[in-house]
Each structure stands twice: as structure tokens, then as C-alpha cells.
RONU-535431 format. One line per field, with one value per residue: residue in three letters; residue number from 1; y, x negated, z negated of N, C-alpha, C, O, CB in turn. Coordinates in pm, whole numbers, plus 50000, padded with zeros to 5 digits. Glycine has a CB too. Layout:
residuo = ALA/... .
num = NUM/... .
n.yy = Y/... .
n.xx = X/... .
n.zz = Z/... .
ca.yy = Y/... .
ca.xx = X/... .
ca.zz = Z/... .
c.yy = Y/... .
c.xx = X/... .
c.zz = Z/... .
o.yy = Y/... .
o.xx = X/... .
o.zz = Z/... .
cb.yy = Y/... .
cb.xx = X/... .
cb.zz = Z/... .
***
This chain:
residuo = MET/GLU/LYS/GLU/GLU/ALA/GLU/ILE/ASP/ARG/LEU/PRO/ILE/HIS/LEU/LEU/ALA/TYR/ILE/PHE/GLY/LEU/ILE/THR/SER/PHE/THR/ASP/LEU/ALA/GLN/ALA/SER/SER/VAL/CYS/ARG/LYS/TRP/THR/GLU/GLY/VAL/LYS/GLN/SER/LEU/ALA/LEU/ARG/ASN/SER/LEU/CYS/PHE/ALA/GLY/TRP/LYS/MET/ASP/ASP/ASP/SER/THR/ALA/ARG/LEU/VAL/HIS/LEU/ALA/TYR/ASN/LEU/LYS/GLU/LEU/ASP/ILE/SER/ARG/SER/ARG/TRP/GLY/CYS/GLN/ILE/THR/ASP/ASN/GLY/LEU/TYR/GLN/ILE/SER/LEU/THR/ASN/CYS/ILE/GLY/ASN/LEU/THR/SER/ILE/SER/LEU/TRP/GLY/MET/ALA/MET/ILE/THR/ASP/ARG/GLY/VAL/VAL/LYS/LEU/ILE/SER/ARG/ALA/SER/SER/LEU/GLN/HIS/LEU/ASN/ILE/GLY/GLY/THR/PHE/ILE/THR/ASP/GLU/SER/LEU/PHE/ALA/ILE/ALA/ASP/SER/CYS/PRO/HIS/LEU/LYS/THR/VAL/VAL/LEU/TRP/GLY/CYS/ARG/HIS/VAL/THR/GLU/ILE/GLY/LEU/ARG/SER/LEU/VAL/ASN/LYS/CYS/ARG/LYS/LEU/GLU/SER/ILE/ASN/VAL/TRP/GLY/THR/ARG/ILE/PRO/ASP/ASN/ASN/GLY/PRO/ASN/ILE/SER/GLY/LYS/ALA/LYS/GLU/ASN/VAL/GLU/PHE/GLY/ASN/THR/SER/ILE/SER .
num = 1/2/3/4/5/6/7/8/9/10/11/12/13/14/15/16/17/18/19/20/21/22/23/24/25/26/27/28/29/30/31/32/33/34/35/36/37/38/39/40/41/42/43/44/45/46/47/48/49/50/51/52/53/54/55/56/57/58/59/60/61/62/63/64/65/66/67/68/69/70/71/72/73/74/75/76/77/78/79/80/81/82/83/84/85/86/87/88/89/90/91/92/93/94/95/96/97/98/99/100/101/102/103/104/105/106/107/108/109/110/111/112/113/114/115/116/117/118/119/120/121/122/123/124/125/126/127/128/129/130/131/132/133/134/135/136/137/138/139/140/141/142/143/144/145/146/147/148/149/150/151/152/153/154/155/156/157/158/159/160/161/162/163/164/165/166/167/168/169/170/171/172/173/174/175/176/177/178/179/180/181/182/183/184/185/186/187/188/189/190/191/192/193/194/195/196/197/198/199/200/201/202/203/204/205/206/207/208/209/210/211/212/213/214/215/216/217 .
n.yy = 49900/50222/50472/50748/51088/51335/51597/51841/51826/51880/52120/52421/52569/52822/52851/52676/52794/53038/52932/52805/53045/53148/53012/53020/52896/52795/52549/52385/52458/52359/52079/52059/52111/51892/51695/51652/51712/51891/52028/52130/52335/52481/52588/52730/52936/53054/53169/53345/53518/53678/53985/54013/53865/53693/53600/53595/53398/53166/52882/52924/52858/52961/52861/52763/52998/53184/53022/53048/53318/53375/53251/53419/53668/53877/54035/54300/54353/54226/54041/53938/53908/53832/53580/53424/53183/53143/53272/53150/53308/53399/53588/53446/53388/53633/53726/53516/53615/53856/53811/53736/53798/53975/54170/54406/54548/54553/54743/54740/54613/54422/54326/54273/54203/54019/53838/53702/53815/54046/54323/54254/54079/54237/54472/54347/54267/54518/54668/54621/54685/54915/55039/55086/55193/55167/55033/54815/54753/54716/54598/54453/54383/54586/54809/55135/55074/54949/55153/55343/55203/55175/55471/55505/55339/55337/55582/55640/55600/55618/55563/55446/55217/55178/55084/54981/54929/54944/54977/55161/55507/55865/55954/55760/55786/56058/56068/55895/56049/56292/56205/56041/56184/56178/56100/56050/55959/55848/55579/55578/55490/55350/55335/55434/55700/56026/56233/56513/56529/56548/56810/56890/56729/56811/56933/56892/56698/56668/56796/56647/56416/56189/56119/55856/55918/56197/56484/56628/56870 .
n.xx = 49905/49942/49769/49922/49901/49783/49952/49816/49612/49731/49758/49675/49344/49302/49457/49369/49115/49208/49310/49091/48944/49037/48919/48678/48465/48142/48035/48288/48371/48142/48199/48448/48361/48246/48433/48558/48520/48702/48760/48505/48477/48680/48600/48352/48491/48627/48435/48334/48546/48496/48445/48287/48046/47953/47713/47654/47637/47630/47424/47208/46983/46720/46763/47035/47167/47099/47203/47483/47522/47453/47660/47849/47923/48058/48000/48001/47940/47705/47618/47368/47287/47109/47230/47308/47314/47122/46997/46812/46648/46399/46121/46106/46377/46501/46380/46474/46745/46738/46718/46979/47284/47445/47307/47255/47502/47561/47683/47654/47431/47336/47066/47048/46835/46676/46405/46209/46169/45975/45799/45726/45953/46160/46098/46106/46394/46521/46445/46593/46841/47002/47267/47314/47463/47493/47286/47170/46899/46795/46623/46413/46071/45986/45756/45670/45612/45856/46044/45956/45994/46295/46356/46247/46430/46711/46908/47178/47212/47376/47394/47176/47039/46791/46734/46529/46313/45999/45772/45774/45715/45709/45624/45719/46003/46040/45990/46218/46429/46399/46419/46667/46921/47180/47201/47380/47349/47119/47003/46762/46710/46530/46285/45945/45966/45994/46266/46220/46095/46265/46362/46129/46180/46233/46472/46797/46954/46902/47085/47292/47190/47141/46945/46953/47141/47138/47177/47020/47098 .
n.zz = 50003/50080/49935/49761/49830/49621/49476/49449/49641/49856/49898/50079/50175/50102/49868/49710/49674/49534/49283/49174/49147/48907/48731/48464/48363/48460/48446/48476/48739/48880/48843/48961/49233/49310/49342/49587/49944/50044/49799/49746/49923/49852/49619/49692/49859/49649/49512/49704/49696/49469/49287/49076/48855/48564/48363/48097/47803/47904/47964/48187/48485/48720/48963/48982/48913/49129/49325/49289/49294/49575/49703/49643/49819/49833/49600/49347/49089/48873/48595/48397/48140/47864/47611/47294/47375/47555/47858/48097/48287/48509/48674/48909/48955/48965/49225/49398/49383/49486/49764/49849/50026/49895/49774/49852/49821/49547/49269/49009/48750/48488/48296/48035/47753/47877/47818/47950/48192/48400/48522/48781/48888/48857/49007/49281/49286/49229/49454/49680/49606/49688/49652/49385/49090/48823/48565/48333/48155/47929/47610/47744/47867/48049/48226/48308/48594/48685/48636/48857/49081/49053/49063/49341/49486/49416/49482/49415/49150/48846/48564/48319/48102/47890/47637/47361/47548/47501/47633/47830/47949/47922/48149/48352/48295/48371/48632/48725/48656/48796/49063/49094/49163/49077/48831/48519/48278/48025/47827/47585/47349/47078/47209/47277/47328/47237/47127/47156/47416/47591/47703/47856/48100/48407/48678/48805/48708/48434/48272/48225/48086/47824/47538/47345/47088/47139/47297/47583/47722 .
ca.yy = 50003/50356/50573/50867/51201/51391/51736/51959/51797/51914/52281/52485/52582/52946/52854/52623/52907/53129/52851/52799/53164/53176/52934/53107/52803/52756/52380/52329/52475/52250/51974/52067/52109/51755/51597/51614/51813/52012/52117/52186/52436/52559/52649/52830/53047/53127/53250/53444/53625/53741/54110/54024/53745/53729/53461/53590/53293/53049/52843/52924/52871/53045/52793/52765/53147/53225/52974/53110/53483/53356/53219/53539/53764/54019/54068/54424/54368/54118/54045/53802/53939/53730/53560/53331/53043/53170/53259/53129/53355/53445/53658/53368/53387/53760/53706/53455/53693/53974/53774/53708/53873/54089/54253/54573/54608/54553/54867/54730/54495/54395/54223/54296/54118/53899/53866/53628/53891/54133/54437/54163/54024/54350/54547/54268/54291/54663/54744/54615/54712/55027/55090/55058/55300/55130/54956/54783/54678/54729/54471/54394/54440/54644/54938/55269/55033/54905/55275/55396/55115/55232/55597/55531/55268/55369/55721/55658/55565/55711/55537/55334/55168/55124/55052/54905/54917/55016/54998/55273/55647/55980/55960/55683/55848/56195/56015/55834/56162/56377/56120/55996/56321/56162/56051/56109/55918/55746/55545/55527/55448/55244/55348/55518/55837/56109/56316/56647/56523/56567/56936/56888/56681/56898/56897/56937/56591/56671/56870/56518/56305/56170/56032/55794/56010/56339/56543/56744/56960 .
ca.xx = 50009/49861/49781/50005/49810/49808/50032/49705/49555/49823/49749/49580/49215/49297/49545/49280/49023/49264/49316/48946/48885/49083/48827/48567/48354/48088/48044/48408/48354/48053/48256/48553/48303/48184/48540/48565/48475/48802/48727/48362/48500/48779/48500/48270/48559/48667/48328/48315/48629/48499/48366/48195/48000/47909/47656/47619/47700/47601/47292/47191/46830/46689/46827/47177/47214/47083/47295/47616/47512/47437/47788/47942/47861/48125/47984/47983/47900/47627/47585/47292/47242/47096/47292/47258/47284/47000/47020/46695/46627/46256/46126/46132/46543/46537/46340/46591/46874/46711/46723/47113/47354/47519/47236/47266/47654/47569/47695/47627/47347/47293/46960/47022/46767/46588/46279/46145/46131/45869/45807/45725/46069/46271/46099/46166/46543/46571/46389/46700/46973/47046/47375/47309/47499/47496/47171/47114/46767/46756/46584/46317/45936/45937/45690/45698/45626/45977/46102/45907/46082/46421/46364/46258/46521/46840/46930/47288/47217/47444/47364/47069/47011/46649/46731/46436/46212/45886/45661/45810/45664/45788/45610/45826/46132/46054/46024/46352/46534/46371/46442/46778/46985/47315/47215/47448/47312/46999/46989/46633/46715/46442/46167/45849/45992/46057/46356/46164/46027/46365/46363/46029/46214/46290/46558/46936/47014/46873/47193/47378/47107/47113/46845/47005/47279/47092/47182/46916/47154 .
ca.zz = 50008/50091/49797/49794/49829/49507/49513/49471/49745/49988/49918/50178/50119/50048/49759/49607/49629/49443/49151/49132/49117/48783/48629/48404/48323/48560/48437/48536/48871/48935/48836/49067/49344/49334/49371/49746/50042/50032/49667/49761/50023/49782/49523/49774/49891/49545/49484/49809/49668/49339/49277/48969/48796/48425/48319/47943/47735/47975/47984/48345/48521/48811/49089/48973/48906/49255/49407/49265/49363/49719/49764/49592/49895/49822/49469/49336/48948/48827/48447/48352/48014/47755/47492/47196/47427/47634/47990/48109/48413/48523/48792/49040/48970/49026/49339/49476/49408/49577/49903/49890/50107/49823/49680/49882/49791/49425/49205/48865/48726/48371/48276/47883/47667/47954/47783/48036/48320/48403/48637/48912/48945/48848/49132/49387/49269/49259/49564/49788/49543/49725/49608/49256/49003/48678/48541/48195/48152/47782/47545/47827/47847/48171/48217/48428/48712/48702/48648/48959/49166/49036/49116/49477/49549/49375/49471/49369/49019/48742/48428/48316/47951/47856/47493/47315/47628/47436/47708/47924/47892/47959/48306/48425/48295/48448/48787/48722/48643/48915/49210/49085/49115/49045/48704/48435/48115/48014/47682/47551/47204/47047/47305/47224/47380/47137/47161/47192/47549/47683/47758/47933/48211/48520/48766/48778/48644/48294/48194/48165/48038/47694/47454/47227/47055/47148/47438/47623/47799 .
c.yy = 50111/50435/50697/50995/51300/51557/51831/51945/51833/52064/52317/52549/52722/52945/52785/52720/52989/53042/52848/52937/53226/53086/53031/53020/52752/52609/52321/52361/52374/52120/51934/52038/51980/51638/51547/51728/51935/52099/52184/52327/52538/52642/52755/52951/53110/53212/53359/53554/53714/53870/54116/53898/53781/53612/53467/53494/53164/53002/52806/52917/52955/52997/52807/52896/53191/53177/53033/53242/53468/53329/53331/53656/53885/54075/54218/54433/54225/54138/53913/53818/53813/53688/53464/53212/53035/53164/53268/53186/53416/53543/53578/53372/53539/53776/53655/53527/53797/53912/53724/53829/53996/54174/54399/54636/54621/54706/54855/54611/54518/54280/54238/54175/54010/53929/53796/53686/53988/54241/54344/54142/54161/54440/54470/54281/54415/54708/54714/54645/54875/55127/55089/55189/55271/55022/54942/54698/54653/54584/54389/54436/54504/54761/55049/55185/55012/55082/55343/55327/55184/55364/55612/55436/55290/55514/55752/55634/55673/55698/55431/55329/55099/55103/54954/54870/54992/55035/55099/55411/55736/55996/55875/55743/55983/56169/55972/55962/56264/56330/56077/56117/56299/56118/56118/56082/55841/55718/55512/55528/55326/55236/55438/55669/55925/56215/56453/56643/56547/56716/56951/56834/56792/56858/56894/56819/56592/56730/56755/56411/56301/56081/55987/55878/56161/56369/56629/56831/57103 .
c.xx = 49917/49894/49856/49909/49873/49854/49917/49623/49608/49820/49657/49445/49240/49385/49445/49190/49101/49265/49168/48890/48947/48994/48705/48442/48282/48057/48157/48423/48270/48112/48363/48488/48266/48300/48564/48512/48574/48786/48611/48411/48596/48693/48405/48359/48615/48558/48297/48419/48598/48415/48268/48160/47922/47859/47629/47723/47683/47456/47242/47025/46822/46762/46957/47242/47219/47181/47442/47610/47513/47567/47883/47895/47950/48098/47945/47918/47820/47577/47498/47227/47203/47187/47235/47229/47152/47031/46873/46631/46495/46239/46135/46308/46575/46494/46454/46699/46851/46718/46903/47189/47419/47431/47235/47403/47655/47578/47653/47545/47311/47188/46932/46937/46689/46472/46185/46097/46025/45887/45796/45852/46175/46235/46125/46313/46594/46533/46489/46825/47001/47163/47416/47356/47487/47382/47162/47008/46704/46711/46485/46178/45885/45860/45727/45700/45776/46082/46075/45987/46232/46438/46335/46363/46676/46889/47092/47326/47285/47412/47266/47042/46866/46622/46617/46312/46067/45770/45675/45772/45748/45756/45697/45951/46153/46076/46172/46440/46517/46427/46587/46870/47122/47336/47285/47421/47198/47003/46828/46611/46613/46316/46066/45866/46067/46164/46303/46092/46148/46359/46254/46074/46281/46379/46699/46988/46995/46990/47264/47308/47122/47022/46893/47143/47241/47092/47072/46981/47124 .
c.zz = 50012/49968/49830/49767/49716/49559/49534/49591/49888/49981/50016/50104/50050/49892/49648/49543/49525/49296/49094/49095/48966/48661/48581/48362/48457/48579/48475/48688/48940/48966/48951/49197/49413/49356/49498/49834/50048/49895/49682/49835/49920/49667/49574/49817/49777/49486/49566/49768/49547/49357/49171/48920/48677/48388/48172/47875/47789/47986/48127/48366/48638/48933/49100/48970/49043/49345/49411/49322/49510/49771/49743/49675/49912/49668/49474/49180/48914/48675/48420/48219/47928/47641/47399/47232/47509/47777/48038/48260/48416/48648/48897/49063/49028/49174/49440/49494/49488/49719/49954/49956/50039/49770/49716/49859/49628/49354/49054/48841/48582/48349/48123/47833/47735/47921/47858/48180/48306/48521/48768/48976/48941/48977/49262/49403/49314/49374/49708/49726/49542/49696/49444/49180/48873/48643/48398/48189/48003/47718/47638/47807/47988/48135/48315/48570/48777/48735/48792/49071/49169/49110/49269/49557/49525/49393/49425/49219/48915/48588/48434/48138/47965/47714/47478/47419/47582/47511/47834/47864/47964/48121/48379/48423/48366/48586/48821/48736/48756/49048/49215/49053/49079/48896/48611/48286/48124/47859/47668/47406/47180/47133/47223/47262/47295/47217/47236/47333/47631/47763/47871/48069/48311/48616/48712/48711/48491/48226/48153/48097/47880/47639/47328/47205/47078/47281/47471/47718/47736 .
o.yy = 50098/50459/50742/50988/51338/51619/51901/52044/51821/52127/52244/52574/52734/53039/52821/52739/53003/53098/52886/52944/53334/53095/53107/53071/52687/52551/52205/52285/52310/52057/51828/51954/51961/51520/51429/51830/52052/52222/52298/52431/52660/52756/52856/53063/53224/53313/53459/53671/53814/53868/54201/53809/53873/53516/53366/53499/53062/53084/52693/52962/53026/53079/52853/52912/53235/53249/53060/53275/53553/53378/53342/53744/53978/54157/54267/54529/54119/54234/53801/53753/53707/53782/53421/53135/52931/53063/53374/53109/53491/53573/53635/53360/53561/53838/53719/53520/53835/54001/53688/53945/54100/54269/54492/54757/54691/54786/54955/54507/54625/54162/54220/54061/53919/54028/53825/53634/54012/54237/54375/54174/54173/54479/54537/54302/54433/54808/54767/54630/54945/55249/55092/55292/55368/54915/55045/54578/54593/54477/54269/54529/54485/54818/55035/55220/55049/55109/55397/55400/55237/55375/55708/55452/55259/55565/55867/55645/55791/55790/55343/55429/54998/55104/54861/54794/55097/55100/55107/55433/55705/56039/55925/55757/56017/56229/56005/55970/56317/56407/56073/56150/56398/56101/56239/56154/55772/55808/55424/55563/55223/55134/55501/55752/55908/56263/56490/56744/56569/56718/57017/56884/56851/56739/56894/56847/56522/56709/56759/56316/56406/55967/56051/55895/56246/56307/56705/56869/57205 .
o.xx = 49812/50002/49840/49839/49991/49805/49920/49569/49553/49883/49560/49447/49196/49371/49438/49174/49041/49214/49139/48797/48910/49005/48647/48334/48339/48051/48147/48492/48309/48095/48372/48538/48257/48274/48585/48464/48537/48799/48604/48368/48578/48726/48380/48308/48657/48582/48241/48393/48666/48320/48179/48243/47841/47935/47587/47846/47717/47371/47234/46947/46920/46820/47008/47356/47325/47240/47504/47699/47577/47596/47985/47831/47924/48177/47878/47844/47880/47509/47547/47128/47267/47221/47122/47153/47088/47086/46812/46573/46470/46338/46178/46358/46657/46570/46510/46760/46941/46727/46937/47154/47445/47482/47220/47422/47742/47488/47622/47576/47258/47213/46819/46966/46639/46417/46067/46018/45986/45981/45871/45873/46262/46327/46169/46360/46678/46595/46468/46924/47017/47164/47529/47292/47466/47394/47147/47020/46601/46751/46472/46161/45772/45883/45819/45781/45809/46159/46172/46046/46279/46518/46382/46380/46757/46914/47129/47440/47250/47404/47261/47030/46835/46507/46601/46222/46036/45675/45590/45792/45835/45837/45754/46014/46262/46159/46232/46519/46617/46476/46640/46893/47188/47446/47268/47457/47177/47008/46777/46506/46614/46247/46098/45783/46188/46151/46338/46033/46128/46350/46282/46014/46383/46371/46721/47087/47069/46992/47305/47373/47117/47014/46885/47231/47318/47030/47031/46907/47167 .
o.zz = 49950/49916/49943/49666/49718/49653/49635/49640/49997/50066/50037/49984/49936/49814/49530/49422/49418/49198/48980/49015/48920/48538/48658/48331/48544/48687/48513/48756/49038/49071/49013/49272/49534/49381/49525/49783/50056/49891/49636/49785/49917/49635/49507/49812/49794/49420/49521/49798/49525/49436/49167/48939/48675/48374/48115/47882/47730/48018/48174/48282/48661/49004/49202/49016/49087/49426/49514/49401/49572/49880/49812/49617/49989/49621/49566/49158/48931/48639/48420/48187/47931/47569/47419/47173/47524/47823/48026/48337/48322/48716/48997/49174/49118/49247/49530/49601/49562/49803/50066/49936/50100/49711/49637/49873/49577/49379/48989/48900/48551/48376/48079/47868/47670/47969/47834/48260/48192/48600/48861/49093/49027/49049/49354/49515/49402/49408/49817/49796/49443/49710/49398/49202/48800/48702/48332/48215/47971/47763/47617/47728/48033/48028/48396/48657/48889/48827/48846/49151/49270/49204/49330/49678/49613/49284/49403/49173/48906/48508/48521/48067/48029/47670/47556/47384/47638/47467/47922/47744/48045/48204/48477/48528/48412/48655/48922/48830/48805/49130/49326/48937/49048/48843/48603/48193/48223/47776/47738/47353/47248/47127/47122/47225/47276/47330/47349/47370/47750/47885/47972/48164/48276/48647/48591/48643/48423/48105/48037/48054/47815/47686/47223/47290/47033/47368/47384/47809/47790 .
cb.yy = 50009/50445/50628/50871/51273/51373/51798/51966/51682/51851/52358/52606/52575/53049/52773/52521/53003/53180/52690/52739/53260/53145/52790/53187/52674/52826/52324/52379/52597/52224/51978/52207/52177/51716/51644/51584/51746/51953/52039/52076/52368/52457/52544/52759/53021/53043/53182/53381/53574/53643/54221/54104/53663/53782/53420/53746/53316/53065/52736/53079/52730/53058/52656/52695/53246/53193/52847/53117/53575/53245/53090/53574/53708/54008/53976/54500/54397/54103/54048/53757/54020/53762/53528/53316/52993/53074/53366/52988/53446/53315/53736/53192/53358/53870/53622/53344/53744/54050/53634/53659/53792/54047/54206/54609/54492/54472/54917/54723/54480/54377/54248/54307/54061/53882/53845/53524/53963/54051/54565/54026/53880/54447/54612/54132/54281/54760/54693/54479/54648/55003/55025/55008/55343/55071/55013/54728/54761/54791/54385/54416/54320/54680/54914/55413/54922/54798/55357/55384/54953/55250/55675/55518/55146/55334/55788/55596/55536/55691/55501/55384/55048/55217/54992/54792/54964/54953/54868/55270/55684/56119/55924/55552/55864/56289/55881/55742/56239/56391/55971/55889/56436/56063/56031/56086/55826/55812/55410/55601/55403/55122/55422/55469/55832/56192/56339/56693/56380/56548/57035/56817/56569/56943/56780/56980/56469/56749/56981/56445/56324/56148/56104/55802/55992/56369/56621/56691/56926 .
cb.xx = 50119/49897/49627/50147/49798/49669/50143/49602/49539/49995/49706/49663/49088/49360/49695/49201/48974/49420/49374/48858/48911/49242/48762/48622/48414/47994/48029/48528/48304/47949/48301/48623/48207/48087/48652/48722/48463/48957/48712/48242/48581/48900/48417/48209/48654/48723/48227/48339/48755/48442/48451/48244/47921/48013/47518/47627/47829/47651/47272/47264/46756/46546/46808/47216/47117/46964/47299/47655/47360/47339/47846/47928/47821/48302/47881/48120/48041/47508/47729/47176/47345/46998/47413/47334/47403/46888/47123/46684/46731/46158/46026/46066/46634/46478/46236/46638/46939/46561/46599/47187/47447/47609/47100/47230/47794/47460/47837/47755/47216/47401/46822/47166/46858/46590/46261/46227/46246/45742/45668/45674/46122/46262/45972/46135/46583/46531/46220/46711/46973/47048/47464/47171/47622/47644/47048/47207/46662/46889/46716/46351/45833/46046/45553/45542/45554/46015/46050/45760/46086/46446/46276/46121/46487/46849/46891/47353/47080/47593/47484/46906/47139/46542/46870/46507/46264/45846/45619/45966/45501/45746/45474/45843/46169/45928/45935/46383/46519/46225/46343/46777/46981/47375/47111/47565/47427/46837/47093/46529/46869/46513/46211/45721/46061/45935/46426/46061/45943/46497/46343/45927/46296/46199/46517/47024/46961/46746/47286/47452/46950/47209/46720/46895/47336/46958/47304/46776/47299 .
cb.zz = 49888/50228/49737/49699/49984/49404/49387/49354/49731/49985/49793/50259/50232/50166/49791/49661/49756/49500/49177/49249/49246/48790/48706/48274/48233/48568/48303/48461/48890/48844/48718/49072/49326/49201/49337/49797/50184/50037/49537/49864/50178/49718/49470/49907/49983/49451/49478/49962/49655/49223/49261/48865/48891/48326/48397/47868/47724/48100/47902/48422/48554/48824/49099/48862/48820/49298/49378/49117/49323/49754/49708/49421/50022/49854/49398/49368/48845/48923/48349/48456/47948/47697/47515/47102/47519/47601/48048/48080/48453/48540/48808/49022/48799/48944/49323/49423/49290/49546/49918/49771/50167/49715/49668/50041/49852/49386/49221/48782/48826/48304/48373/47794/47577/48112/47656/48051/48377/48416/48628/48885/48852/48691/49144/49366/49135/49168/49583/49860/49388/49811/49685/49220/49024/48641/48599/48112/48239/47697/47511/47957/47793/48267/48229/48435/48711/48543/48535/48962/49101/48896/49042/49534/49523/49242/49616/49443/48985/48754/48344/48424/47886/47905/47438/47268/47751/47324/47751/47956/47914/47862/48352/48374/48162/48435/48820/48581/48501/48930/49225/48994/49225/49141/48657/48470/48027/48070/47636/47617/47164/47055/47458/47267/47502/47050/47043/47079/47587/47605/47647/47872/48179/48591/48817/48908/48701/48262/48274/48273/48085/47645/47423/47096/46882/47088/47460/47690/47814 .
***
């Protein structure tokens, strides 16, 4: 006797993609993708429809993260912040993400607390993120080299969080403010840059820049 087709298998791909798009667990998506070819295609299409991806709270590595970002080619917001579970992204992961189709369309990136990344990976990623408006790179070990890359590559930047980035200096910060003319706020709380350096930054953008809780307008 021929086995009756399950109701869900009768759904067209676009409806499967919509259903899979409601799933927030990347583990569940991976399991769904392995069921059959139709479900694999449904998962791929669901990722292609997403405007944002957040890996905070998930144990991700370079390859799995880059693979998902590659499929989400309409992505606008990417959050790979470190959480208590540990998102193990390295410079290699940032490099892989920099090669994805969505990188030039990203308007928001969060690398909060990613202690395993360095200037090498950040520069690779940022150099292709020309549409970026919001960047959270606090809690990392970046230096002025990353700030120079941001200043040169992200003319639309509006907000940047450098909380706890103790290796950045006033030189890198001045370059950022002077080149990113649309900047509205910078959080440099916990860095070694004193508040009284704020007025020394020239340019129109300084009117809206904030140093921690201190305005330099």
C-alpha cells in the first residue's frame, strides 16, 4: 500500500519558507533542512527572506555562521555578539562573512564582546560594509587600525559603540569623527580616552557626539 503524503509535504515551497522563517532556533532549522530536499529548499528560502540575524545566545563557529549569512542575501542587520554560551567567531569567520552577497547592504553590525577577533578580521569585514549605519564593536581588542578602516569605508555611519575598547586612542577617534560626517553618537565609556579630549575633535559631527554620558557639544 502506498504511503499517504503528509499534509505539510503538500505545501508549496513559499509557504514552507514562511513557516521556517518563524523558527528562531538555528539547531531546529538545521534539523529541518536534513529532512528532505523540499525542506532543505524551504529553509534556504526562509533565510533569504530574513532582514536580520542574531546569533547571540547560540554556540556558533566560523563556518556555520558564514554559511547562514551567505544564504541570507537580503540581510540588513547582523548580530553576532558574544553571550554566556560563547559565540566562537574568529577573524576567519569575519573574513568569510565579508565575502557574502549581503555585506554591502548591511546597515547594522554588532560584534559586542567578541574577544577572539582582531583588527585583521574587522578590517576585512568593514572594508566591504559600505552601507553601515550602526556598529557595536565594544568589548573587543581592536586598535586604531580598525577605526581607520571604519572611517574610510563607512561614510553613512551614524552610531558606533567602542565601550571597553582600551586599545583605541584619540588619533583613531578623531579620524572616525572627521571622516564619518553623519555620526550622531559614539560610546567610548571604559576606554582610555578622557572626556576632556572631546572638544579637541574638529568637524561638524562633534556637535552630536557623546562620550559615555558626557556630551561634547
